[in-house]
PQR file of N, CA, C, O and H, with PARSE charges and radii, in Angstrom:
ATOM      1  N   MET A   1       2.140 -10.904 -21.302 -0.4000 1.5000
ATOM      2  CA  MET A   1       3.383 -10.994 -20.567 -0.0000 2.0000
ATOM      3  C   MET A   1       3.229 -12.096 -19.517  0.5500 1.7000
ATOM      4  O   MET A   1       2.258 -12.105 -18.760 -0.5500 1.4000
ATOM      5  N   ILE A   2       4.161 -12.997 -19.475 -0.4000 1.5000
ATOM      6  CA  ILE A   2       4.135 -14.088 -18.504 -0.0000 2.0000
ATOM      7  C   ILE A   2       5.285 -13.889 -17.526  0.5500 1.7000
ATOM      8  O   ILE A   2       6.421 -13.633 -17.926 -0.5500 1.4000
ATOM      9  H   ILE A   2       4.949 -12.990 -20.090  0.4000 1.0000
ATOM     10  N   ARG A   3       4.977 -14.007 -16.259 -0.4000 1.5000
ATOM     11  CA  ARG A   3       5.967 -13.823 -15.197 -0.0000 2.0000
ATOM     12  C   ARG A   3       5.913 -14.997 -14.244  0.5500 1.7000
ATOM     13  O   ARG A   3       4.880 -15.653 -14.110 -0.5500 1.4000
ATOM     14  H   ARG A   3       4.054 -14.215 -15.934  0.4000 1.0000
ATOM     15  N   LYS A   4       7.034 -15.260 -13.578 -0.4000 1.5000
ATOM     16  CA  LYS A   4       7.086 -16.243 -12.500 -0.0000 2.0000
ATOM     17  C   LYS A   4       7.363 -15.494 -11.208  0.5500 1.7000
ATOM     18  O   LYS A   4       7.950 -14.412 -11.219 -0.5500 1.4000
ATOM     19  H   LYS A   4       7.873 -14.727 -13.687  0.4000 1.0000
ATOM     20  N   LEU A   5       6.942 -16.070 -10.109 -0.4000 1.5000
ATOM     21  CA  LEU A   5       7.230 -15.494  -8.805 -0.0000 2.0000
ATOM     22  C   LEU A   5       8.671 -15.819  -8.439  0.5500 1.7000
ATOM     23  O   LEU A   5       9.182 -16.879  -8.801 -0.5500 1.4000
ATOM     24  H   LEU A   5       6.465 -16.949 -10.100  0.4000 1.0000
ATOM     25  N   THR A   6       9.326 -14.913  -7.725 -0.4000 1.5000
ATOM     26  CA  THR A   6      10.674 -15.150  -7.233 -0.0000 2.0000
ATOM     27  C   THR A   6      10.631 -15.270  -5.728  0.5500 1.7000
ATOM     28  O   THR A   6       9.811 -14.630  -5.071 -0.5500 1.4000
ATOM     29  H   THR A   6       8.911 -14.052  -7.432  0.4000 1.0000
ATOM     30  N   LYS A   7      11.508 -16.086  -5.180 -0.4000 1.5000
ATOM     31  CA  LYS A   7      11.541 -16.314  -3.738 -0.0000 2.0000
ATOM     32  C   LYS A   7      12.413 -15.253  -3.075  0.5500 1.7000
ATOM     33  O   LYS A   7      13.520 -14.965  -3.531 -0.5500 1.4000
ATOM     34  H   LYS A   7      12.174 -16.606  -5.713  0.4000 1.0000
ATOM     35  N   GLN A   8      11.899 -14.683  -1.999 -0.4000 1.5000
ATOM     36  CA  GLN A   8      12.647 -13.719  -1.202 -0.0000 2.0000
ATOM     37  C   GLN A   8      12.367 -14.053   0.253  0.5500 1.7000
ATOM     38  O   GLN A   8      11.301 -13.724   0.774 -0.5500 1.4000
ATOM     39  H   GLN A   8      11.000 -14.918  -1.628  0.4000 1.0000
ATOM     40  N   GLY A   9      13.331 -14.714   0.921 -0.4000 1.5000
ATOM     41  CA  GLY A   9      13.108 -15.181   2.285 -0.0000 2.0000
ATOM     42  C   GLY A   9      12.011 -16.222   2.276  0.5500 1.7000
ATOM     43  O   GLY A   9      12.076 -17.191   1.519 -0.5500 1.4000
ATOM     44  H   GLY A   9      14.197 -14.982   0.498  0.4000 1.0000
ATOM     45  N   ASN A  10      10.990 -16.031   3.122 -0.4000 1.5000
ATOM     46  CA  ASN A  10       9.860 -16.953   3.177 -0.0000 2.0000
ATOM     47  C   ASN A  10       8.701 -16.496   2.293  0.5500 1.7000
ATOM     48  O   ASN A  10       7.614 -17.071   2.342 -0.5500 1.4000
ATOM     49  H   ASN A  10      10.937 -15.244   3.736  0.4000 1.0000
ATOM     50  N   SER A  11       8.935 -15.467   1.488 -0.4000 1.5000
ATOM     51  CA  SER A  11       7.864 -14.895   0.658 -0.0000 2.0000
ATOM     52  C   SER A  11       8.128 -15.152  -0.820  0.5500 1.7000
ATOM     53  O   SER A  11       9.241 -15.491  -1.223 -0.5500 1.4000
ATOM     54  H   SER A  11       9.818 -15.000   1.447  0.4000 1.0000
ATOM     55  N   LEU A  12       7.084 -14.982  -1.610 -0.4000 1.5000
ATOM     56  CA  LEU A  12       7.201 -15.002  -3.062 -0.0000 2.0000
ATOM     57  C   LEU A  12       6.871 -13.615  -3.574  0.5500 1.7000
ATOM     58  O   LEU A  12       5.927 -12.982  -3.101 -0.5500 1.4000
ATOM     59  H   LEU A  12       6.180 -14.707  -1.283  0.4000 1.0000
ATOM     60  N   CYS A  13       7.651 -13.137  -4.544 -0.4000 1.5000
ATOM     61  CA  CYS A  13       7.510 -11.767  -5.042 -0.0000 2.0000
ATOM     62  C   CYS A  13       7.210 -11.771  -6.534  0.5500 1.7000
ATOM     63  O   CYS A  13       7.704 -12.621  -7.275 -0.5500 1.4000
ATOM     64  H   CYS A  13       8.419 -13.651  -4.928  0.4000 1.0000
ATOM     65  N   LEU A  14       6.418 -10.838  -6.955 -0.4000 1.5000
ATOM     66  CA  LEU A  14       6.163 -10.617  -8.368 -0.0000 2.0000
ATOM     67  C   LEU A  14       6.938  -9.357  -8.753  0.5500 1.7000
ATOM     68  O   LEU A  14       6.670  -8.276  -8.229 -0.5500 1.4000
ATOM     69  H   LEU A  14       6.017 -10.147  -6.353  0.4000 1.0000
ATOM     70  N   VAL A  15       7.883  -9.496  -9.653 -0.4000 1.5000
ATOM     71  CA  VAL A  15       8.708  -8.364 -10.071 -0.0000 2.0000
ATOM     72  C   VAL A  15       7.971  -7.589 -11.153  0.5500 1.7000
ATOM     73  O   VAL A  15       7.506  -8.166 -12.136 -0.5500 1.4000
ATOM     74  H   VAL A  15       8.100 -10.375 -10.079  0.4000 1.0000
ATOM     75  N   ILE A  16       7.869  -6.284 -10.965 -0.4000 1.5000
ATOM     76  CA  ILE A  16       7.228  -5.407 -11.950 -0.0000 2.0000
ATOM     77  C   ILE A  16       8.346  -4.655 -12.664  0.5500 1.7000
ATOM     78  O   ILE A  16       9.021  -3.817 -12.066 -0.5500 1.4000
ATOM     79  H   ILE A  16       8.246  -5.816 -10.166  0.4000 1.0000
ATOM     80  N   GLU A  17       8.534  -4.954 -13.927 -0.4000 1.5000
ATOM     81  CA  GLU A  17       9.617  -4.369 -14.711 -0.0000 2.0000
ATOM     82  C   GLU A  17       9.418  -2.867 -14.910  0.5500 1.7000
ATOM     83  O   GLU A  17       8.299  -2.361 -14.830 -0.5500 1.4000
ATOM     84  H   GLU A  17       7.986  -5.634 -14.413  0.4000 1.0000
ATOM     85  N   ARG A  18      10.513  -2.172 -15.168 -0.4000 1.5000
ATOM     86  CA  ARG A  18      10.511  -0.712 -15.318 -0.0000 2.0000
ATOM     87  C   ARG A  18       9.488  -0.205 -16.334  0.5500 1.7000
ATOM     88  O   ARG A  18       8.756   0.733 -16.017 -0.5500 1.4000
ATOM     89  H   ARG A  18      11.422  -2.583 -15.233  0.4000 1.0000
ATOM     90  N   PRO A  19       9.398  -0.782 -17.547 -0.5600 1.5000
ATOM     91  CA  PRO A  19       8.414  -0.239 -18.498  0.2800 2.0000
ATOM     92  C   PRO A  19       6.983  -0.248 -17.956  0.5500 1.7000
ATOM     93  O   PRO A  19       6.225   0.691 -18.201 -0.5500 1.4000
ATOM     94  N   LEU A  20       6.610  -1.293 -17.224 -0.4000 1.5000
ATOM     95  CA  LEU A  20       5.266  -1.330 -16.635 -0.0000 2.0000
ATOM     96  C   LEU A  20       5.134  -0.296 -15.528  0.5500 1.7000
ATOM     97  O   LEU A  20       4.107   0.376 -15.432 -0.5500 1.4000
ATOM     98  H   LEU A  20       7.226  -2.056 -17.024  0.4000 1.0000
ATOM     99  N   ARG A  21       6.154  -0.157 -14.693 -0.4000 1.5000
ATOM    100  CA  ARG A  21       6.105   0.849 -13.617 -0.0000 2.0000
ATOM    101  C   ARG A  21       5.967   2.243 -14.196  0.5500 1.7000
ATOM    102  O   ARG A  21       5.194   3.058 -13.692 -0.5500 1.4000
ATOM    103  H   ARG A  21       6.988  -0.703 -14.771  0.4000 1.0000
ATOM    104  N   GLU A  22       6.725   2.521 -15.269 -0.4000 1.5000
ATOM    105  CA  GLU A  22       6.641   3.847 -15.893 -0.0000 2.0000
ATOM    106  C   GLU A  22       5.265   4.069 -16.522  0.5500 1.7000
ATOM    107  O   GLU A  22       4.711   5.165 -16.436 -0.5500 1.4000
ATOM    108  H   GLU A  22       7.353   1.858 -15.679  0.4000 1.0000
ATOM    109  N   LEU A  23       4.721   3.039 -17.147 -0.4000 1.5000
ATOM    110  CA  LEU A  23       3.393   3.141 -17.749 -0.0000 2.0000
ATOM    111  C   LEU A  23       2.337   3.454 -16.697  0.5500 1.7000
ATOM    112  O   LEU A  23       1.427   4.247 -16.940 -0.5500 1.4000
ATOM    113  H   LEU A  23       5.171   2.149 -17.216  0.4000 1.0000
ATOM    114  N   LEU A  24       2.459   2.824 -15.514 -0.4000 1.5000
ATOM    115  CA  LEU A  24       1.491   3.029 -14.427 -0.0000 2.0000
ATOM    116  C   LEU A  24       1.816   4.249 -13.568  0.5500 1.7000
ATOM    117  O   LEU A  24       0.982   4.689 -12.776 -0.5500 1.4000
ATOM    118  H   LEU A  24       3.198   2.180 -15.316  0.4000 1.0000
ATOM    119  N   GLY A  25       3.010   4.793 -13.717 -0.4000 1.5000
ATOM    120  CA  GLY A  25       3.414   5.943 -12.905 -0.0000 2.0000
ATOM    121  C   GLY A  25       3.615   5.578 -11.448  0.5500 1.7000
ATOM    122  O   GLY A  25       3.236   6.336 -10.555 -0.5500 1.4000
ATOM    123  H   GLY A  25       3.687   4.436 -14.360  0.4000 1.0000
ATOM    124  N   ILE A  26       4.220   4.399 -11.200 -0.4000 1.5000
ATOM    125  CA  ILE A  26       4.438   3.952  -9.826 -0.0000 2.0000
ATOM    126  C   ILE A  26       5.925   3.752  -9.570  0.5500 1.7000
ATOM    127  O   ILE A  26       6.720   3.571 -10.492 -0.5500 1.4000
ATOM    128  H   ILE A  26       4.527   3.783 -11.925  0.4000 1.0000
ATOM    129  N   ASP A  27       6.274   3.791  -8.283 -0.4000 1.5000
ATOM    130  CA  ASP A  27       7.644   3.475  -7.865 -0.0000 2.0000
ATOM    131  C   ASP A  27       7.565   2.687  -6.563  0.5500 1.7000
ATOM    132  O   ASP A  27       6.484   2.262  -6.154 -0.5500 1.4000
ATOM    133  H   ASP A  27       5.628   3.938  -7.534  0.4000 1.0000
ATOM    134  N   GLN A  28       8.709   2.493  -5.913 -0.4000 1.5000
ATOM    135  CA  GLN A  28       8.736   1.659  -4.711 -0.0000 2.0000
ATOM    136  C   GLN A  28       7.954   2.251  -3.549  0.5500 1.7000
ATOM    137  O   GLN A  28       7.637   1.529  -2.603 -0.5500 1.4000
ATOM    138  H   GLN A  28       9.587   2.838  -6.245  0.4000 1.0000
ATOM    139  N   ASP A  29       7.635   3.527  -3.585 -0.4000 1.5000
ATOM    140  CA  ASP A  29       6.892   4.165  -2.496 -0.0000 2.0000
ATOM    141  C   ASP A  29       5.396   4.271  -2.771  0.5500 1.7000
ATOM    142  O   ASP A  29       4.649   4.746  -1.915 -0.5500 1.4000
ATOM    143  H   ASP A  29       7.893   4.114  -4.353  0.4000 1.0000
ATOM    144  N   THR A  30       4.948   3.841  -3.936 -0.4000 1.5000
ATOM    145  CA  THR A  30       3.535   3.932  -4.296 -0.0000 2.0000
ATOM    146  C   THR A  30       2.739   2.851  -3.573  0.5500 1.7000
ATOM    147  O   THR A  30       3.042   1.668  -3.726 -0.5500 1.4000
ATOM    148  H   THR A  30       5.555   3.455  -4.631  0.4000 1.0000
ATOM    149  N   PRO A  31       1.729   3.227  -2.787 -0.5600 1.5000
ATOM    150  CA  PRO A  31       0.881   2.204  -2.165  0.2800 2.0000
ATOM    151  C   PRO A  31       0.047   1.509  -3.230  0.5500 1.7000
ATOM    152  O   PRO A  31      -0.552   2.154  -4.090 -0.5500 1.4000
ATOM    153  N   LEU A  32       0.019   0.179  -3.158 -0.4000 1.5000
ATOM    154  CA  LEU A  32      -0.721  -0.611  -4.134 -0.0000 2.0000
ATOM    155  C   LEU A  32      -1.866  -1.352  -3.453  0.5500 1.7000
ATOM    156  O   LEU A  32      -1.718  -1.864  -2.343 -0.5500 1.4000
ATOM    157  H   LEU A  32       0.506  -0.345  -2.459  0.4000 1.0000
ATOM    158  N   LYS A  33      -2.981  -1.400  -4.116 -0.4000 1.5000
ATOM    159  CA  LYS A  33      -4.142  -2.146  -3.637 -0.0000 2.0000
ATOM    160  C   LYS A  33      -4.112  -3.513  -4.317  0.5500 1.7000
ATOM    161  O   LYS A  33      -4.054  -3.597  -5.544 -0.5500 1.4000
ATOM    162  H   LYS A  33      -3.101  -0.984  -5.017  0.4000 1.0000
ATOM    163  N   VAL A  34      -4.151  -4.586  -3.517 -0.4000 1.5000
ATOM    164  CA  VAL A  34      -4.135  -5.942  -4.043 -0.0000 2.0000
ATOM    165  C   VAL A  34      -5.483  -6.581  -3.722  0.5500 1.7000
ATOM    166  O   VAL A  34      -5.907  -6.610  -2.567 -0.5500 1.4000
ATOM    167  H   VAL A  34      -4.198  -4.517  -2.521  0.4000 1.0000
ATOM    168  N   SER A  35      -6.148  -7.089  -4.748 -0.4000 1.5000
ATOM    169  CA  SER A  35      -7.445  -7.730  -4.543 -0.0000 2.0000
ATOM    170  C   SER A  35      -7.541  -8.961  -5.435  0.5500 1.7000
ATOM    171  O   SER A  35      -6.706  -9.182  -6.312 -0.5500 1.4000
ATOM    172  H   SER A  35      -5.805  -7.065  -5.687  0.4000 1.0000
ATOM    173  N   VAL A  36      -8.572  -9.750  -5.193 -0.4000 1.5000
ATOM    174  CA  VAL A  36      -8.781 -10.976  -5.955 -0.0000 2.0000
ATOM    175  C   VAL A  36     -10.204 -10.969  -6.493  0.5500 1.7000
ATOM    176  O   VAL A  36     -11.150 -10.679  -5.760 -0.5500 1.4000
ATOM    177  H   VAL A  36      -9.251  -9.571  -4.481  0.4000 1.0000
ATOM    178  N   GLU A  37     -10.353 -11.284  -7.755 -0.4000 1.5000
ATOM    179  CA  GLU A  37     -11.664 -11.472  -8.386 -0.0000 2.0000
ATOM    180  C   GLU A  37     -11.632 -12.847  -9.033  0.5500 1.7000
ATOM    181  O   GLU A  37     -10.979 -13.043 -10.057 -0.5500 1.4000
ATOM    182  H   GLU A  37      -9.585 -11.519  -8.351  0.4000 1.0000
ATOM    183  N   GLY A  38     -12.334 -13.790  -8.438 -0.4000 1.5000
ATOM    184  CA  GLY A  38     -12.280 -15.161  -8.943 -0.0000 2.0000
ATOM    185  C   GLY A  38     -10.860 -15.692  -8.799  0.5500 1.7000
ATOM    186  O   GLY A  38     -10.334 -15.778  -7.689 -0.5500 1.4000
ATOM    187  H   GLY A  38     -12.865 -13.630  -7.605  0.4000 1.0000
ATOM    188  N   ARG A  39     -10.247 -16.044  -9.913 -0.4000 1.5000
ATOM    189  CA  ARG A  39      -8.868 -16.522  -9.896 -0.0000 2.0000
ATOM    190  C   ARG A  39      -7.904 -15.457 -10.413  0.5500 1.7000
ATOM    191  O   ARG A  39      -6.778 -15.779 -10.794 -0.5500 1.4000
ATOM    192  H   ARG A  39     -10.674 -15.974 -10.814  0.4000 1.0000
ATOM    193  N   ARG A  40      -8.323 -14.211 -10.431 -0.4000 1.5000
ATOM    194  CA  ARG A  40      -7.479 -13.116 -10.920 -0.0000 2.0000
ATOM    195  C   ARG A  40      -6.933 -12.318  -9.747  0.5500 1.7000
ATOM    196  O   ARG A  40      -7.661 -11.970  -8.818 -0.5500 1.4000
ATOM    197  H   ARG A  40      -9.237 -13.949 -10.121  0.4000 1.0000
ATOM    198  N   LEU A  41      -5.666 -12.041  -9.807 -0.4000 1.5000
ATOM    199  CA  LEU A  41      -5.007 -11.180  -8.834 -0.0000 2.0000
ATOM    200  C   LEU A  41      -4.912  -9.795  -9.458  0.5500 1.7000
ATOM    201  O   LEU A  41      -4.353  -9.640 -10.544 -0.5500 1.4000
ATOM    202  H   LEU A  41      -5.074 -12.323 -10.561  0.4000 1.0000
ATOM    203  N   ILE A  42      -5.447  -8.799  -8.787 -0.4000 1.5000
ATOM    204  CA  ILE A  42      -5.471  -7.436  -9.319 -0.0000 2.0000
ATOM    205  C   ILE A  42      -4.604  -6.558  -8.429  0.5500 1.7000
ATOM    206  O   ILE A  42      -4.802  -6.485  -7.216 -0.5500 1.4000
ATOM    207  H   ILE A  42      -5.901  -8.924  -7.905  0.4000 1.0000
ATOM    208  N   VAL A  43      -3.646  -5.899  -9.053 -0.4000 1.5000
ATOM    209  CA  VAL A  43      -2.738  -4.992  -8.346 -0.0000 2.0000
ATOM    210  C   VAL A  43      -2.877  -3.630  -9.012  0.5500 1.7000
ATOM    211  O   VAL A  43      -2.634  -3.484 -10.210 -0.5500 1.4000
ATOM    212  H   VAL A  43      -3.485  -5.959 -10.039  0.4000 1.0000
ATOM    213  N   GLU A  44      -3.273  -2.625  -8.214 -0.4000 1.5000
ATOM    214  CA  GLU A  44      -3.462  -1.289  -8.784 -0.0000 2.0000
ATOM    215  C   GLU A  44      -3.014  -0.230  -7.788  0.5500 1.7000
ATOM    216  O   GLU A  44      -3.163  -0.403  -6.578 -0.5500 1.4000
ATOM    217  H   GLU A  44      -3.470  -2.744  -7.241  0.4000 1.0000
ATOM    218  N   PRO A  45      -2.462   0.872  -8.303 -0.5600 1.5000
ATOM    219  CA  PRO A  45      -2.051   1.949  -7.397  0.2800 2.0000
ATOM    220  C   PRO A  45      -3.272   2.586  -6.749  0.5500 1.7000
ATOM    221  O   PRO A  45      -4.319   2.735  -7.378 -0.5500 1.4000
ATOM    222  N   LEU A  46      -3.123   2.957  -5.489 -0.4000 1.5000
ATOM    223  CA  LEU A  46      -4.204   3.657  -4.796 -0.0000 2.0000
ATOM    224  C   LEU A  46      -4.325   5.060  -5.363  0.5500 1.7000
ATOM    225  O   LEU A  46      -3.322   5.720  -5.636 -0.5500 1.4000
ATOM    226  H   LEU A  46      -2.272   2.835  -4.977  0.4000 1.0000
ATOM    227  N   GLY A  47      -5.553   5.508  -5.536 -0.4000 1.5000
ATOM    228  CA  GLY A  47      -5.786   6.864  -5.986 -0.0000 2.0000
ATOM    229  C   GLY A  47      -5.558   7.845  -4.839  0.5500 1.7000
ATOM    230  O   GLY A  47      -5.468   7.438  -3.681 -0.5500 1.4000
ATOM    231  H   GLY A  47      -6.368   4.972  -5.315  0.4000 1.0000
ATOM    232  N   ALA A  48      -5.468   9.102  -5.152 -0.4000 1.5000
ATOM    233  CA  ALA A  48      -5.205  10.137  -4.146 -0.0000 2.0000
ATOM    234  C   ALA A  48      -6.275  10.141  -3.053  0.5500 1.7000
ATOM    235  O   ALA A  48      -5.956  10.295  -1.874 -0.5500 1.4000
ATOM    236  H   ALA A  48      -5.541   9.432  -6.094  0.4000 1.0000
ATOM    237  N   GLU A  49      -7.530   9.974  -3.437 -0.4000 1.5000
ATOM    238  CA  GLU A  49      -8.612   9.990  -2.449 -0.0000 2.0000
ATOM    239  C   GLU A  49      -8.530   8.784  -1.520  0.5500 1.7000
ATOM    240  O   GLU A  49      -8.784   8.902  -0.321 -0.5500 1.4000
ATOM    241  H   GLU A  49      -7.789   9.848  -4.395  0.4000 1.0000
ATOM    242  N   GLU A  50      -8.173   7.617  -2.073 -0.4000 1.5000
ATOM    243  CA  GLU A  50      -8.029   6.425  -1.227 -0.0000 2.0000
ATOM    244  C   GLU A  50      -6.878   6.605  -0.235  0.5500 1.7000
ATOM    245  O   GLU A  50      -7.002   6.238   0.933 -0.5500 1.4000
ATOM    246  H   GLU A  50      -7.966   7.521  -3.047  0.4000 1.0000
ATOM    247  N   ARG A  51      -5.757   7.172  -0.701 -0.4000 1.5000
ATOM    248  CA  ARG A  51      -4.618   7.403   0.197 -0.0000 2.0000
ATOM    249  C   ARG A  51      -4.995   8.389   1.291  0.5500 1.7000
ATOM    250  O   ARG A  51      -4.639   8.204   2.455 -0.5500 1.4000
ATOM    251  H   ARG A  51      -5.657   7.470  -1.650  0.4000 1.0000
ATOM    252  N   LYS A  52      -5.720   9.440   0.911 -0.4000 1.5000
ATOM    253  CA  LYS A  52      -6.145  10.452   1.871 -0.0000 2.0000
ATOM    254  C   LYS A  52      -7.076   9.836   2.912  0.5500 1.7000
ATOM    255  O   LYS A  52      -6.954  10.121   4.104 -0.5500 1.4000
ATOM    256  H   LYS A  52      -6.009   9.590  -0.035  0.4000 1.0000
ATOM    257  N   GLY A  53      -8.008   8.989   2.461 -0.4000 1.5000
ATOM    258  CA  GLY A  53      -8.933   8.327   3.380 -0.0000 2.0000
ATOM    259  C   GLY A  53      -8.213   7.393   4.341  0.5500 1.7000
ATOM    260  O   GLY A  53      -8.536   7.351   5.528 -0.5500 1.4000
ATOM    261  H   GLY A  53      -8.107   8.757   1.494  0.4000 1.0000
ATOM    262  N   ARG A  54      -7.237   6.643   3.834 -0.4000 1.5000
ATOM    263  CA  ARG A  54      -6.476   5.725   4.690 -0.0000 2.0000
ATOM    264  C   ARG A  54      -5.679   6.515   5.722  0.5500 1.7000
ATOM    265  O   ARG A  54      -5.580   6.108   6.879 -0.5500 1.4000
ATOM    266  H   ARG A  54      -6.975   6.677   2.870  0.4000 1.0000
ATOM    267  N   PHE A  55      -5.103   7.661   5.298 -0.4000 1.5000
ATOM    268  CA  PHE A  55      -4.336   8.490   6.223 -0.0000 2.0000
ATOM    269  C   PHE A  55      -5.234   9.040   7.325  0.5500 1.7000
ATOM    270  O   PHE A  55      -4.869   9.014   8.500 -0.5500 1.4000
ATOM    271  H   PHE A  55      -5.184   7.992   4.357  0.4000 1.0000
ATOM    272  N   LYS A  56      -6.401   9.536   6.947 -0.4000 1.5000
ATOM    273  CA  LYS A  56      -7.328  10.093   7.938 -0.0000 2.0000
ATOM    274  C   LYS A  56      -7.777   9.019   8.935  0.5500 1.7000
ATOM    275  O   LYS A  56      -7.892   9.291  10.130 -0.5500 1.4000
ATOM    276  H   LYS A  56      -6.698   9.557   5.992  0.4000 1.0000
ATOM    277  N   LYS A  57      -8.025   7.816   8.452 -0.4000 1.5000
ATOM    278  CA  LYS A  57      -8.426   6.725   9.345 -0.0000 2.0000
ATOM    279  C   LYS A  57      -7.292   6.370  10.293  0.5500 1.7000
ATOM    280  O   LYS A  57      -7.522   6.177  11.487 -0.5500 1.4000
ATOM    281  H   LYS A  57      -7.931   7.595   7.481  0.4000 1.0000
ATOM    282  N   ALA A  58      -6.068   6.282   9.778 -0.4000 1.5000
ATOM    283  CA  ALA A  58      -4.915   5.965  10.630 -0.0000 2.0000
ATOM    284  C   ALA A  58      -4.719   7.061  11.676  0.5500 1.7000
ATOM    285  O   ALA A  58      -4.409   6.765  12.830 -0.5500 1.4000
ATOM    286  H   ALA A  58      -5.881   6.439   8.808  0.4000 1.0000
ATOM    287  N   LEU A  59      -4.896   8.314  11.286 -0.4000 1.5000
ATOM    288  CA  LEU A  59      -4.759   9.440  12.215 -0.0000 2.0000
ATOM    289  C   LEU A  59      -5.835   9.370  13.297  0.5500 1.7000
ATOM    290  O   LEU A  59      -5.542   9.584  14.473 -0.5500 1.4000
ATOM    291  H   LEU A  59      -5.149   8.554  10.349  0.4000 1.0000
ATOM    292  N   ALA A  60      -7.063   9.076  12.914 -0.4000 1.5000
ATOM    293  CA  ALA A  60      -8.156   8.969  13.887 -0.0000 2.0000
ATOM    294  C   ALA A  60      -7.925   7.801  14.844  0.5500 1.7000
ATOM    295  O   ALA A  60      -8.156   7.932  16.046 -0.5500 1.4000
ATOM    296  H   ALA A  60      -7.301   8.902  11.958  0.4000 1.0000
ATOM    297  N   ASP A  61      -7.470   6.661  14.322 -0.4000 1.5000
ATOM    298  CA  ASP A  61      -7.187   5.502  15.170 -0.0000 2.0000
ATOM    299  C   ASP A  61      -6.074   5.804  16.166  0.5500 1.7000
ATOM    300  O   ASP A  61      -6.158   5.426  17.335 -0.5500 1.4000
ATOM    301  H   ASP A  61      -7.283   6.554  13.346  0.4000 1.0000
ATOM    302  N   THR A  62      -5.031   6.488  15.697 -0.4000 1.5000
ATOM    303  CA  THR A  62      -3.919   6.854  16.575 -0.0000 2.0000
ATOM    304  C   THR A  62      -4.382   7.816  17.653  0.5500 1.7000
ATOM    305  O   THR A  62      -4.026   7.671  18.822 -0.5500 1.4000
ATOM    306  H   THR A  62      -4.963   6.795  14.748  0.4000 1.0000
ATOM    307  N   ASN A  63      -5.179   8.804  17.252 -0.4000 1.5000
ATOM    308  CA  ASN A  63      -5.682   9.783  18.216 -0.0000 2.0000
ATOM    309  C   ASN A  63      -6.578   9.113  19.252  0.5500 1.7000
ATOM    310  O   ASN A  63      -6.527   9.457  20.433 -0.5500 1.4000
ATOM    311  H   ASN A  63      -5.468   8.923  16.302  0.4000 1.0000
ATOM    312  N   LYS A  64      -7.394   8.164  18.816 -0.4000 1.5000
ATOM    313  CA  LYS A  64      -8.287   7.459  19.732 -0.0000 2.0000
ATOM    314  C   LYS A  64      -7.482   6.668  20.768  0.5500 1.7000
ATOM    315  O   LYS A  64      -7.808   6.666  21.955 -0.5500 1.4000
ATOM    316  H   LYS A  64      -7.435   7.885  17.857  0.4000 1.0000
ATOM    317  N   GLU A  65      -6.438   6.003  20.301 -0.4000 1.5000
ATOM    318  CA  GLU A  65      -5.661   5.144  21.199 -0.0000 2.0000
ATOM    319  C   GLU A  65      -4.650   5.912  22.048  0.5500 1.7000
ATOM    320  O   GLU A  65      -4.436   5.579  23.213 -0.5500 1.4000
ATOM    321  H   GLU A  65      -6.174   6.004  19.337  0.4000 1.0000
ATOM    322  N   TYR A  66      -4.027   6.939  21.466 -0.4000 1.5000
ATOM    323  CA  TYR A  66      -2.933   7.622  22.168 -0.0000 2.0000
ATOM    324  C   TYR A  66      -3.190   9.104  22.407  0.5500 1.7000
ATOM    325  O   TYR A  66      -2.281   9.826  22.816 -0.5500 1.4000
ATOM    326  H   TYR A  66      -4.201   7.210  20.519  0.4000 1.0000
ATOM    327  N   GLY A  67      -4.412   9.573  22.160 -0.4000 1.5000
ATOM    328  CA  GLY A  67      -4.718  10.998  22.269 -0.0000 2.0000
ATOM    329  C   GLY A  67      -4.368  11.599  23.618  0.5500 1.7000
ATOM    330  O   GLY A  67      -3.739  12.656  23.677 -0.5500 1.4000
ATOM    331  H   GLY A  67      -5.151   8.987  21.827  0.4000 1.0000
ATOM    332  N   LYS A  68      -4.767  10.945  24.705 -0.4000 1.5000
ATOM    333  CA  LYS A  68      -4.483  11.488  26.043 -0.0000 2.0000
ATOM    334  C   LYS A  68      -2.990  11.570  26.294  0.5500 1.7000
ATOM    335  O   LYS A  68      -2.497  12.572  26.811 -0.5500 1.4000
ATOM    336  H   LYS A  68      -5.278  10.087  24.657  0.4000 1.0000
ATOM    337  N   ALA A  69      -2.266  10.518  25.928 -0.4000 1.5000
ATOM    338  CA  ALA A  69      -0.811  10.502  26.143 -0.0000 2.0000
ATOM    339  C   ALA A  69      -0.142  11.599  25.322  0.5500 1.7000
ATOM    340  O   ALA A  69       0.775  12.260  25.808 -0.5500 1.4000
ATOM    341  H   ALA A  69      -2.666   9.704  25.508  0.4000 1.0000
ATOM    342  N   LEU A  70      -0.587  11.797  24.092 -0.4000 1.5000
ATOM    343  CA  LEU A  70       0.014  12.838  23.257 -0.0000 2.0000
ATOM    344  C   LEU A  70      -0.275  14.237  23.807  0.5500 1.7000
ATOM    345  O   LEU A  70       0.583  15.119  23.755 -0.5500 1.4000
ATOM    346  H   LEU A  70      -1.332  11.260  23.698  0.4000 1.0000
ATOM    347  N   LYS A  71      -1.490  14.436  24.336 -0.4000 1.5000
ATOM    348  CA  LYS A  71      -1.799  15.747  24.943 -0.0000 2.0000
ATOM    349  C   LYS A  71      -0.935  15.995  26.158  0.5500 1.7000
ATOM    350  O   LYS A  71      -0.458  17.111  26.364 -0.5500 1.4000
ATOM    351  H   LYS A  71      -2.187  13.720  24.378  0.4000 1.0000
ATOM    352  N   ASN A  72      -0.725  14.951  26.980 -0.4000 1.5000
ATOM    353  CA  ASN A  72       0.142  15.090  28.152 -0.0000 2.0000
ATOM    354  C   ASN A  72       1.582  15.394  27.754  0.5500 1.7000
ATOM    355  O   ASN A  72       2.250  16.202  28.398 -0.5500 1.4000
ATOM    356  H   ASN A  72      -1.113  14.044  26.813  0.4000 1.0000
ATOM    357  N   LEU A  73       2.050  14.760  26.714 -0.4000 1.5000
ATOM    358  CA  LEU A  73       3.416  15.022  26.222 -0.0000 2.0000
ATOM    359  C   LEU A  73       3.547  16.449  25.705  0.5500 1.7000
ATOM    360  O   LEU A  73       4.608  17.057  25.849 -0.5500 1.4000
ATOM    361  H   LEU A  73       1.507  14.103  26.191  0.4000 1.0000
ATOM    362  N   ALA A  74       2.504  16.989  25.111 -0.4000 1.5000
ATOM    363  CA  ALA A  74       2.549  18.329  24.562 -0.0000 2.0000
ATOM    364  C   ALA A  74       2.650  19.407  25.646  0.5500 1.7000
ATOM    365  O   ALA A  74       3.123  20.516  25.394 -0.5500 1.4000
ATOM    366  H   ALA A  74       1.643  16.495  24.993  0.4000 1.0000
ATOM    367  N   ARG A  75       2.200  19.065  26.846 -0.4000 1.5000
ATOM    368  CA  ARG A  75       2.248  20.051  27.944 -0.0000 2.0000
ATOM    369  C   ARG A  75       3.607  20.230  28.464  0.5500 1.7000
ATOM    370  O   ARG A  75       3.817  21.020  29.384 -0.5500 1.4000
ATOM    371  H   ARG A  75       1.816  18.164  27.051  0.4000 1.0000
TER
END
């Protein structure tokens, strides 16, 4: 399958057609991991464990930065 990038504002987008999305089980809310190997662009859905790990890290970072303020607000 050959695709061209489409322009959207100042960005270029790669459109993923419905049959491919259905095959991969992804939709517009699915977090995708984008990486590069040599000259290959790899786009893959994040697994449940990766999403869980990212959420836990974001929660820990938020708690570290805003923990005191959130505790004060809770009182």
